[in-house]
C-alpha positions as CSV (number, residue, x, y, z in Angstrom):
1,M,-0.2,0.3,0.4
2,A,1.5,3.9,-0.7
3,D,1.7,5.9,1.8
4,I,-0.6,8.3,-0.5
5,T,-2.1,8.5,-3.6
6,I,-2.3,11.7,-4.5
7,I,-4.7,12.3,-7.5
8,I,-4.6,15.5,-10.3
9,V,-8.0,16.0,-12.3
10,S,-6.9,18.8,-15.5
11,W,-8.6,19.8,-18.3
12,N,-6.9,21.5,-20.9
13,A,-3.9,22.9,-18.4
14,R,-1.0,20.9,-20.1
15,E,1.7,23.6,-18.9
16,Y,0.2,23.9,-15.2
17,L,-0.2,20.5,-15.3
18,L,3.4,19.2,-15.9
19,R,4.7,21.8,-13.4
20,C,2.7,20.6,-11.0
21,L,3.7,17.1,-11.2
22,K,7.5,18.0,-11.8
23,S,6.8,20.0,-7.9
24,L,5.8,16.3,-6.6
25,E,8.9,14.9,-5.7
26,C,10.0,18.1,-3.9
27,G,6.8,17.8,-2.0
28,L,7.0,13.7,-1.1
29,G,10.3,13.7,0.2
30,E,10.7,9.7,1.5
31,L,6.6,8.8,1.1
32,E,6.0,6.0,-1.4
33,A,3.5,7.5,-3.3
34,E,1.4,6.7,-6.3
35,V,-0.2,10.1,-8.5
36,I,-2.9,9.3,-10.7
37,V,-4.1,11.6,-13.7
38,V,-7.5,11.8,-14.2
39,D,-7.6,14.2,-18.0
40,N,-11.2,15.5,-18.3
41,A,-10.7,14.9,-22.4
42,S,-8.3,17.9,-22.8
43,T,-7.4,18.9,-26.4
44,D,-4.2,20.5,-25.6
45,G,-2.4,17.5,-25.6
46,S,-1.8,17.7,-21.5
47,A,-2.2,13.7,-21.8
48,E,0.2,13.1,-24.6
49,A,2.5,15.2,-22.4
50,V,2.1,12.8,-19.2
51,R,2.5,9.5,-21.0
52,E,5.5,11.1,-22.7
53,L,7.6,12.7,-19.4
54,Y,5.9,11.3,-17.0
55,P,5.8,6.8,-17.2
56,E,4.9,5.7,-14.0
57,V,1.7,8.0,-13.7
58,K,-1.8,6.3,-13.6
59,L,-3.5,8.3,-16.3
60,L,-7.4,8.1,-16.7
61,V,-8.3,9.7,-20.2
62,Q,-11.9,10.3,-19.8
63,K,-14.6,10.7,-23.2
64,E,-15.5,13.9,-22.2
65,N,-15.1,16.5,-19.2
66,L,-16.7,14.9,-16.3
67,G,-16.3,17.8,-13.6
68,F,-13.7,18.1,-10.8
69,A,-16.3,15.8,-8.5
70,R,-17.0,12.9,-11.3
71,A,-13.3,13.1,-12.3
72,N,-11.8,13.4,-8.9
73,N,-13.9,10.1,-7.7
74,I,-12.7,8.1,-11.1
75,G,-9.3,8.5,-8.9
76,I,-10.3,8.2,-5.5
77,R,-11.5,4.3,-6.5
78,Q,-8.8,3.8,-7.8
79,S,-6.8,4.8,-5.1
80,T,-4.7,2.4,-2.9
81,G,-3.1,5.1,-0.4
82,K,-3.9,5.1,3.0
83,Y,-3.9,8.4,2.3
84,V,-5.7,10.8,-0.7
85,C,-4.4,14.2,-1.7
86,L,-6.5,15.9,-4.1
87,V,-4.6,18.8,-6.0
88,N,-5.5,20.7,-8.7
89,S,-3.4,21.1,-12.1
90,D,-2.5,24.9,-11.2
91,V,-0.6,24.0,-8.1
92,I,2.7,23.4,-7.5
93,V,4.3,21.6,-4.4
94,L,7.0,23.5,-2.0
95,E,10.0,21.0,-0.3
96,G,8.3,18.6,1.9
97,C,4.3,19.5,2.1
98,M,3.0,15.9,1.3
99,E,5.9,14.5,4.0
100,R,4.6,17.2,6.8
101,L,1.0,16.7,6.0
102,F,1.5,12.8,6.3
103,F,3.1,12.2,9.1
104,F,0.6,15.2,11.2
105,M,-2.7,13.1,10.2
106,E,-0.5,10.6,11.3
107,E,-0.4,12.1,14.7
108,T,-3.8,13.0,14.7
109,P,-6.3,10.4,14.3
110,L,-9.1,12.5,14.6
111,V,-8.1,14.8,11.7
112,A,-9.7,13.4,8.3
113,L,-9.3,16.7,6.4
114,A,-6.0,18.9,6.4
115,G,-4.7,21.1,4.0
116,P,-2.0,23.0,3.6
117,L,-0.9,26.9,4.0
118,V,-1.1,29.1,0.2
119,F,0.4,31.1,-1.9
120,N,-0.6,33.2,-5.0
121,P,2.2,32.9,-7.5
122,D,3.4,36.3,-6.3
123,M,3.6,34.7,-2.8
124,T,0.7,36.5,-1.3
125,L,-1.3,34.9,0.8
126,Q,-4.3,32.7,-0.5
127,R,-7.6,32.5,1.4
128,T,-7.9,28.9,1.7
129,C,-10.2,27.9,5.3
130,R,-13.6,29.4,5.9
131,S,-16.6,29.7,7.8
132,F,-19.8,26.7,6.1
133,P,-21.8,29.2,4.4
134,S,-24.9,31.5,5.7
135,L,-27.5,33.9,5.6
136,K,-24.1,36.5,7.6
137,S,-21.5,35.4,5.5
138,A,-23.5,35.3,1.8
139,L,-24.6,39.2,3.4
140,C,-21.1,40.0,4.3
141,S,-19.5,38.8,0.4
142,A,-22.9,41.3,-0.9
143,I,-21.7,44.4,0.8
144,G,-17.9,44.1,0.9
145,L,-16.6,42.2,4.4
146,D,-15.9,38.8,2.8
147,G,-13.0,39.0,4.8
148,W,-15.2,38.6,7.9
149,N,-15.5,34.5,7.2
150,Y,-12.5,33.6,6.9
151,P,-10.1,32.7,10.0
152,P,-6.9,33.8,10.4
153,H,-4.0,32.1,8.2
154,D,-1.1,32.2,11.1
155,A,-0.9,29.1,13.5
156,I,-2.1,25.4,13.4
157,R,-6.1,25.4,13.7
158,K,-9.2,23.4,13.6
159,V,-11.9,24.7,10.7
160,E,-14.7,24.7,9.1
161,A,-13.5,23.9,5.6
162,I,-10.3,24.0,3.3
163,S,-10.2,24.5,-0.4
164,G,-10.0,21.8,-2.9
165,C,-7.2,22.9,-4.3
166,F,-5.3,21.0,-2.2
167,M,-6.3,18.8,0.2
168,M,-5.6,15.4,2.1
169,A,-8.0,13.4,3.2
170,R,-8.0,9.4,5.6
171,K,-9.2,7.0,2.5
172,E,-10.7,5.2,5.7
173,V,-12.9,7.8,6.1
174,M,-14.3,8.0,3.5
175,D,-16.0,4.5,3.3
176,E,-18.3,6.4,6.6
177,V,-19.0,9.7,4.7
178,G,-18.8,8.8,1.6
179,L,-17.1,10.5,-2.5
180,L,-17.4,14.1,-3.7
181,D,-21.3,14.8,-4.3
182,E,-21.1,14.3,-8.6
183,R,-24.4,16.8,-8.5
184,F,-21.4,19.2,-7.9
185,F,-19.6,19.8,-11.5
186,F,-17.5,22.7,-10.4
187,Y,-17.1,24.3,-7.7
188,A,-18.8,24.0,-3.5
189,E,-18.6,20.2,-4.0
190,D,-14.7,20.4,-1.8
191,M,-17.5,22.9,0.6
192,D,-20.3,19.9,1.1
193,W,-17.1,17.1,1.3
194,C,-15.8,19.2,4.6
195,K,-19.3,20.2,5.8
196,R,-20.4,15.9,5.5
197,F,-16.9,15.8,7.8
198,H,-17.2,17.9,10.5
199,N,-21.1,16.4,10.8
200,A,-20.3,12.6,10.5
201,G,-17.5,14.2,13.9
202,W,-14.4,14.4,12.1
203,E,-11.8,17.5,12.0
204,T,-10.4,19.5,9.6
205,V,-7.2,21.4,10.0
206,F,-5.4,24.1,8.3
207,Y,-1.8,23.3,8.8
208,P,0.7,25.7,7.4
209,E,4.0,24.2,8.1
210,A,2.7,22.7,5.1
211,R,3.8,24.6,1.7
212,A,1.7,25.6,-1.8
213,I,1.5,27.8,-4.6
214,H,-2.3,27.9,-6.1
215,Y,-2.1,29.8,-9.9
216,G,-6.0,29.5,-9.6
217,G,-8.1,29.6,-12.3
218,S,-6.1,27.9,-14.6
219,S,-9.2,25.5,-16.2
220,S,-11.7,28.4,-15.4
221,A,-10.5,31.0,-17.3
222,L,-11.3,29.4,-20.2
223,A,-14.5,30.4,-19.8
224,P,-14.8,33.4,-17.0
225,V,-18.2,33.8,-17.5
226,R,-19.5,30.5,-17.6
227,F,-17.1,29.9,-14.6
228,Y,-18.8,32.4,-12.7
229,V,-22.3,31.2,-13.3
230,E,-21.2,27.4,-12.8
231,M,-20.8,29.0,-9.2
232,Q,-23.6,30.8,-8.3
233,K,-25.0,27.6,-9.5
234,A,-23.1,25.4,-7.4
235,N,-23.4,27.7,-4.0
236,L,-27.4,27.3,-4.4
237,K,-26.9,23.6,-4.9
238,Y,-25.4,23.7,-1.1
239,W,-27.6,25.5,0.5
240,K,-30.7,23.5,-0.9
241,K,-28.5,19.8,0.2
242,H,-28.0,21.3,3.6
243,S,-30.7,24.8,4.3
244,G,-34.7,24.3,4.4
245,P,-36.5,26.7,2.1
246,L,-36.7,29.7,4.2
247,K,-33.2,29.9,4.5
248,R,-33.1,29.2,0.7
249,S,-35.3,31.6,-0.6
250,A,-33.2,34.3,1.6
251,Y,-29.8,33.8,0.4
252,L,-31.6,33.5,-2.9
253,S,-32.3,37.5,-2.7
254,I,-29.6,38.1,-1.2
255,V,-27.6,36.5,-3.7
256,F,-29.6,39.0,-5.8
257,L,-28.7,41.9,-3.6
258,H,-25.1,40.8,-5.0
259,Q,-25.2,41.2,-8.0
260,A,-27.1,44.3,-8.6
261,L,-24.5,45.6,-5.8
262,R,-21.8,44.5,-8.4
263,I,-23.1,45.9,-11.3
264,A,-23.6,49.3,-9.8
265,R,-20.1,49.2,-8.7
266,S,-18.9,48.3,-12.3
267,A,-21.1,51.2,-13.7
268,I,-19.4,53.6,-11.6
269,Q,-15.7,52.0,-11.7
270,F,-16.5,52.4,-15.7
271,T,-17.3,56.1,-15.4
272,L,-14.5,57.4,-13.4
273,D,-11.8,54.8,-14.0
274,P,-11.5,55.2,-17.8
275,S,-7.9,52.4,-17.2
276,G,-10.3,50.0,-15.6
277,R,-13.3,50.3,-18.3
278,E,-12.0,46.3,-19.2
279,A,-11.9,45.3,-16.3
280,A,-15.0,46.7,-14.7
281,A,-17.5,45.5,-18.3
282,H,-16.5,42.1,-17.1
283,K,-17.7,42.0,-13.8
284,A,-20.2,44.1,-14.8
285,K,-21.3,41.2,-17.7
286,R,-19.5,37.7,-15.3
287,S,-22.8,39.6,-12.8
288,A,-26.3,40.0,-16.0
289,A,-25.5,36.8,-16.5
290,C,-25.4,35.5,-13.3
291,L,-29.0,37.5,-13.1
292,K,-29.9,36.2,-16.2
293,W,-29.9,32.8,-14.5
294,L,-31.1,32.7,-11.5
295,F,-34.2,34.9,-13.3
296,T,-34.8,32.4,-15.2
297,R,-33.9,28.8,-13.9
298,A,-32.6,29.3,-10.4
299,R,-36.1,28.3,-8.7
300,M,-36.4,25.2,-10.6
301,A,-32.3,24.6,-8.8
Protein backbone atom coordinates (compact mmCIF):
# COMPACT_ATOMS: atom_id res chain seq x y z
CA MET A 1 0.00 0.00 0.00
CA ALA A 2 1.28 3.46 -0.90
CA ASP A 3 1.50 6.08 1.84
CA ILE A 4 -0.57 8.48 -0.23
CA THR A 5 -2.35 8.62 -3.55
CA ILE A 6 -2.13 11.98 -5.29
CA ILE A 7 -5.03 12.67 -7.64
CA ILE A 8 -4.83 15.50 -10.15
CA VAL A 9 -7.83 16.36 -12.34
CA SER A 10 -6.90 18.35 -15.43
CA TRP A 11 -8.78 19.99 -18.28
CA ASN A 12 -6.79 21.84 -20.95
CA ALA A 13 -4.11 22.92 -18.48
CA ARG A 14 -1.06 21.21 -20.00
CA GLU A 15 1.71 23.55 -18.86
CA TYR A 16 0.29 23.91 -15.34
CA LEU A 17 -0.14 20.14 -15.09
CA LEU A 18 3.45 19.42 -16.11
CA ARG A 19 4.77 21.93 -13.59
CA CYS A 20 2.60 20.39 -10.91
CA LEU A 21 3.87 16.89 -11.64
CA LYS A 22 7.46 18.11 -11.65
CA SER A 23 7.01 19.63 -8.18
CA LEU A 24 5.65 16.46 -6.55
CA GLU A 25 9.02 14.87 -5.84
CA CYS A 26 10.03 17.90 -3.81
CA GLY A 27 6.84 17.68 -1.75
CA LEU A 28 6.89 13.95 -1.07
CA GLY A 29 10.19 13.56 0.73
CA GLU A 30 10.57 9.88 1.66
CA LEU A 31 6.91 8.97 1.18
CA GLU A 32 5.83 6.21 -1.14
CA ALA A 33 3.25 7.73 -3.47
CA GLU A 34 0.90 6.70 -6.21
CA VAL A 35 0.07 9.48 -8.71
CA ILE A 36 -3.14 9.44 -10.72
CA VAL A 37 -4.00 12.03 -13.38
CA VAL A 38 -7.61 12.14 -14.54
CA ASP A 39 -7.75 14.03 -17.82
CA ASN A 40 -11.17 15.50 -18.59
CA ALA A 41 -10.99 15.15 -22.39
CA SER A 42 -8.34 17.84 -22.86
CA THR A 43 -7.52 18.93 -26.41
CA ASP A 44 -4.21 20.67 -25.65
CA GLY A 45 -1.94 17.62 -25.63
CA SER A 46 -2.04 17.15 -21.85
CA ALA A 47 -2.51 13.38 -21.94
CA GLU A 48 0.19 12.87 -24.57
CA ALA A 49 2.68 14.92 -22.56
CA VAL A 50 2.00 12.96 -19.37
CA ARG A 51 2.45 9.65 -21.21
CA GLU A 52 5.77 10.82 -22.63
CA LEU A 53 7.29 12.62 -19.67
CA TYR A 54 5.76 10.75 -16.71
CA PRO A 55 5.16 7.13 -17.76
CA GLU A 56 4.99 6.06 -14.09
CA VAL A 57 1.83 8.14 -13.58
CA LYS A 58 -1.50 6.32 -13.84
CA LEU A 59 -3.29 8.31 -16.57
CA LEU A 60 -7.07 8.01 -16.82
CA VAL A 61 -8.31 9.77 -19.95
CA GLN A 62 -12.04 10.53 -20.10
CA LYS A 63 -14.15 10.91 -23.23
CA GLU A 64 -15.77 14.12 -21.99
CA ASN A 65 -15.36 16.77 -19.33
CA LEU A 66 -16.90 15.09 -16.29
CA GLY A 67 -16.34 17.96 -13.91
CA PHE A 68 -14.18 18.09 -10.79
CA ALA A 69 -16.13 15.88 -8.39
CA ARG A 70 -16.88 13.01 -10.75
CA ALA A 71 -13.34 12.95 -12.15
CA ASN A 72 -11.79 12.93 -8.68
CA ASN A 73 -14.08 10.09 -7.65
CA ILE A 74 -12.81 8.04 -10.60
CA GLY A 75 -9.30 8.52 -9.25
CA ILE A 76 -10.29 7.84 -5.64
CA ARG A 77 -11.90 4.52 -6.59
CA GLN A 78 -8.61 3.39 -8.11
CA SER A 79 -6.42 4.70 -5.29
CA THR A 80 -4.42 2.41 -3.02
CA GLY A 81 -2.88 4.92 -0.60
CA LYS A 82 -3.65 5.25 3.10
CA TYR A 83 -4.39 8.90 2.40
CA VAL A 84 -5.76 10.56 -0.71
CA CYS A 85 -4.39 13.95 -1.68
CA LEU A 86 -6.50 15.97 -4.12
CA VAL A 87 -4.32 18.52 -5.90
CA ASN A 88 -5.41 20.99 -8.57
CA SER A 89 -3.44 20.90 -11.81
CA ASP A 90 -2.34 24.52 -11.28
CA VAL A 91 -0.66 23.88 -7.92
CA ILE A 92 3.07 23.87 -7.26
CA VAL A 93 4.00 21.74 -4.27
CA LEU A 94 6.72 23.21 -2.06
CA GLU A 95 9.39 21.28 -0.19
CA GLY A 96 8.08 18.60 2.16
CA CYS A 97 4.45 19.62 1.76
CA MET A 98 2.85 16.17 1.46
CA GLU A 99 5.33 14.59 3.86
CA ARG A 100 4.49 17.09 6.61
CA LEU A 101 0.75 16.69 6.09
CA PHE A 102 1.12 12.90 6.15
CA PHE A 103 2.98 12.75 9.45
CA PHE A 104 0.68 15.35 11.02
CA MET A 105 -2.36 13.24 10.18
CA GLU A 106 -0.60 10.08 11.38
CA GLU A 107 -0.21 11.76 14.78
CA THR A 108 -3.78 13.17 14.94
CA PRO A 109 -6.23 10.31 14.30
CA LEU A 110 -9.35 12.46 14.68
CA VAL A 111 -8.30 14.63 11.73
CA ALA A 112 -9.82 13.38 8.48
CA LEU A 113 -9.10 16.39 6.26
CA ALA A 114 -6.10 18.70 6.23
CA GLY A 115 -4.91 21.48 3.96
CA PRO A 116 -1.63 23.42 3.66
CA LEU A 117 -0.81 27.10 3.66
CA VAL A 118 -1.32 28.24 0.06
CA PHE A 119 0.31 31.20 -1.67
CA ASN A 120 -0.61 33.08 -4.80
CA PRO A 121 2.08 33.12 -7.53
CA ASP A 122 3.44 36.40 -6.11
CA MET A 123 3.78 34.66 -2.70
CA THR A 124 0.99 36.60 -1.08
CA LEU A 125 -1.46 34.65 1.06
CA GLN A 126 -4.31 32.80 -0.65
CA ARG A 127 -7.21 32.28 1.75
CA THR A 128 -8.06 28.59 1.68
CA CYS A 129 -9.92 27.93 4.93
CA ARG A 130 -13.23 29.45 5.89
CA SER A 131 -16.46 29.00 7.77
CA PHE A 132 -19.41 27.12 6.34
CA PRO A 133 -21.77 29.26 4.24
CA SER A 134 -24.40 31.14 6.22
CA LEU A 135 -26.79 34.01 5.61
CA LYS A 136 -24.40 36.24 7.53
CA SER A 137 -21.43 35.24 5.37
CA ALA A 138 -23.45 35.71 2.17
CA LEU A 139 -24.49 39.19 3.29
CA CYS A 140 -20.92 40.08 4.23
CA SER A 141 -19.79 39.07 0.73
CA ALA A 142 -22.57 41.12 -0.86
CA ILE A 143 -21.56 44.33 0.93
CA GLY A 144 -17.81 43.87 0.49
CA LEU A 145 -16.92 42.41 3.88
CA ASP A 146 -15.97 38.96 2.65
CA GLY A 147 -12.85 38.94 4.81
CA TRP A 148 -15.00 38.34 7.88
CA ASN A 149 -15.77 34.84 6.61
CA TYR A 150 -12.16 33.64 6.87
CA PRO A 151 -10.29 32.66 10.05
CA PRO A 152 -6.65 33.73 10.54
CA HIS A 153 -4.14 31.77 8.48
CA ASP A 154 -1.30 32.16 10.98
CA ALA A 155 -1.27 28.89 12.95
CA ILE A 156 -2.37 25.27 13.01
CA ARG A 157 -6.08 25.31 13.76
CA LYS A 158 -9.30 23.37 13.42
CA VAL A 159 -11.45 24.96 10.73
CA GLU A 160 -14.82 24.23 9.20
CA ALA A 161 -13.73 24.03 5.58
CA ILE A 162 -10.61 24.01 3.42
CA SER A 163 -10.18 24.61 -0.29
CA GLY A 164 -10.33 21.71 -2.72
CA CYS A 165 -7.30 23.09 -4.54
CA PHE A 166 -5.22 20.99 -2.13
CA MET A 167 -6.63 18.70 0.52
CA MET A 168 -5.42 15.48 2.10
CA ALA A 169 -8.13 13.04 3.20
CA ARG A 170 -8.01 9.92 5.36
CA LYS A 171 -9.02 7.10 3.01
CA GLU A 172 -10.71 4.87 5.58
CA VAL A 173 -13.10 7.66 6.59
CA MET A 174 -14.43 7.88 3.04
CA ASP A 175 -16.22 4.57 3.61
CA GLU A 176 -18.27 6.37 6.26
CA VAL A 177 -18.66 9.81 4.68
CA GLY A 178 -18.73 8.86 1.01
CA LEU A 179 -17.00 10.32 -2.02
CA LEU A 180 -17.46 13.78 -3.52
CA ASP A 181 -21.05 14.58 -4.49
CA GLU A 182 -21.13 14.36 -8.28
CA ARG A 183 -24.13 16.67 -8.52
CA PHE A 184 -21.56 19.45 -8.11
CA PHE A 185 -19.94 19.77 -11.53
CA PHE A 186 -17.34 22.28 -10.49
CA TYR A 187 -17.12 24.36 -7.31
CA ALA A 188 -18.64 23.86 -3.82
CA GLU A 189 -18.01 20.11 -3.89
CA ASP A 190 -15.12 20.71 -1.47
CA MET A 191 -17.33 22.72 0.89
CA ASP A 192 -19.99 20.00 0.75
CA TRP A 193 -17.38 17.32 1.51
CA CYS A 194 -16.03 19.28 4.48
CA LYS A 195 -19.58 19.71 5.77
CA ARG A 196 -20.22 15.97 5.56
CA PHE A 197 -16.96 15.13 7.36
CA HIS A 198 -17.91 17.68 10.03
CA ASN A 199 -21.42 16.25 10.43
CA ALA A 200 -19.90 12.78 10.89
CA GLY A 201 -17.78 14.06 13.79
CA TRP A 202 -14.40 14.29 12.06
CA GLU A 203 -12.01 17.24 12.24
CA THR A 204 -10.67 19.42 9.44
CA VAL A 205 -7.39 21.21 10.08
CA PHE A 206 -5.45 24.01 8.45
CA TYR A 207 -1.77 23.05 8.66
CA PRO A 208 0.53 25.92 7.61
CA GLU A 209 3.73 23.94 8.18
CA ALA A 210 2.98 22.43 4.75
CA ARG A 211 3.02 24.90 1.87
CA ALA A 212 2.06 25.15 -1.80
CA ILE A 213 1.47 27.71 -4.55
CA HIS A 214 -1.87 27.87 -6.39
CA TYR A 215 -2.17 29.79 -9.63
CA GLY A 216 -5.96 29.65 -9.55
CA GLY A 217 -8.36 29.50 -12.47
CA SER A 218 -6.13 27.70 -14.96
CA SER A 219 -9.15 25.85 -16.37
CA SER A 220 -11.95 28.21 -15.37
CA ALA A 221 -10.17 31.18 -16.97
CA LEU A 222 -10.97 29.68 -20.36
CA ALA A 223 -14.63 30.53 -19.87
CA PRO A 224 -14.86 33.09 -17.05
CA VAL A 225 -18.50 34.14 -17.51
CA ARG A 226 -19.67 30.54 -17.63
CA PHE A 227 -17.47 29.72 -14.66
CA TYR A 228 -18.95 32.53 -12.60
CA VAL A 229 -22.48 31.32 -13.30
CA GLU A 230 -21.43 27.74 -12.49
CA MET A 231 -20.15 29.01 -9.13
CA GLN A 232 -23.55 30.47 -8.33
CA LYS A 233 -25.30 27.28 -9.44
CA ALA A 234 -23.04 25.22 -7.19
CA ASN A 235 -23.59 27.53 -4.23
CA LEU A 236 -27.33 27.22 -4.66
CA LYS A 237 -27.05 23.42 -4.79
CA TYR A 238 -25.13 23.54 -1.53
CA TRP A 239 -27.86 25.61 0.11
CA LYS A 240 -30.57 23.35 -1.25
CA LYS A 241 -28.78 20.31 0.17
CA HIS A 242 -27.89 21.68 3.59
CA SER A 243 -30.63 24.24 4.39
CA GLY A 244 -34.39 24.47 4.49
CA PRO A 245 -36.57 26.38 1.99
CA LEU A 246 -36.78 29.56 4.07
CA LYS A 247 -33.01 29.95 4.37
CA ARG A 248 -32.62 29.07 0.70
CA SER A 249 -35.08 31.81 -0.29
CA ALA A 250 -33.27 34.29 1.93
CA TYR A 251 -29.97 33.28 0.37
CA LEU A 252 -31.39 33.83 -3.14
CA SER A 253 -32.46 37.33 -2.14
CA ILE A 254 -28.95 38.10 -0.93
CA VAL A 255 -27.46 36.80 -4.17
CA PHE A 256 -29.77 39.10 -6.16
CA LEU A 257 -28.58 42.00 -4.00
CA HIS A 258 -24.93 40.98 -4.40
CA GLN A 259 -25.08 40.84 -8.19
CA ALA A 260 -27.03 44.11 -8.45
CA LEU A 261 -24.43 45.83 -6.29
CA ARG A 262 -21.61 44.39 -8.43
CA ILE A 263 -23.21 45.84 -11.57
CA ALA A 264 -23.67 49.22 -9.88
CA ARG A 265 -20.05 49.30 -8.68
CA SER A 266 -18.84 48.25 -12.12
CA ALA A 267 -20.83 51.05 -13.74
CA ILE A 268 -19.25 53.59 -11.39
CA GLN A 269 -15.78 52.21 -12.07
CA PHE A 270 -16.41 52.25 -15.82
CA THR A 271 -17.40 55.94 -15.63
CA LEU A 272 -14.71 57.20 -13.27
CA ASP A 273 -11.71 55.04 -14.17
CA PRO A 274 -10.96 54.85 -17.93
CA SER A 275 -7.98 52.53 -17.31
CA GLY A 276 -10.25 50.02 -15.58
CA ARG A 277 -13.10 50.00 -18.07
CA GLU A 278 -12.33 46.60 -19.55
CA ALA A 279 -12.27 44.95 -16.12
CA ALA A 280 -15.42 46.79 -15.04
CA ALA A 281 -17.28 45.74 -18.17
CA HIS A 282 -16.27 42.13 -17.64
CA LYS A 283 -17.45 42.16 -14.03
CA ALA A 284 -20.77 43.62 -15.11
CA LYS A 285 -21.10 40.99 -17.85
CA ARG A 286 -20.54 38.17 -15.37
CA SER A 287 -23.07 39.55 -12.91
CA ALA A 288 -25.61 40.17 -15.67
CA ALA A 289 -25.26 36.55 -16.80
CA CYS A 290 -25.75 35.43 -13.22
CA LEU A 291 -28.87 37.55 -12.78
CA LYS A 292 -30.27 36.20 -16.03
CA TRP A 293 -29.82 32.67 -14.76
CA LEU A 294 -31.29 33.55 -11.37
CA PHE A 295 -34.40 35.05 -12.97
CA THR A 296 -34.97 32.22 -15.42
CA ARG A 297 -33.66 29.02 -13.83
CA ALA A 298 -32.68 29.38 -10.17
CA ARG A 299 -36.11 28.53 -8.77
CA MET A 300 -36.01 25.21 -10.60
CA ALA A 301 -32.41 24.37 -9.61
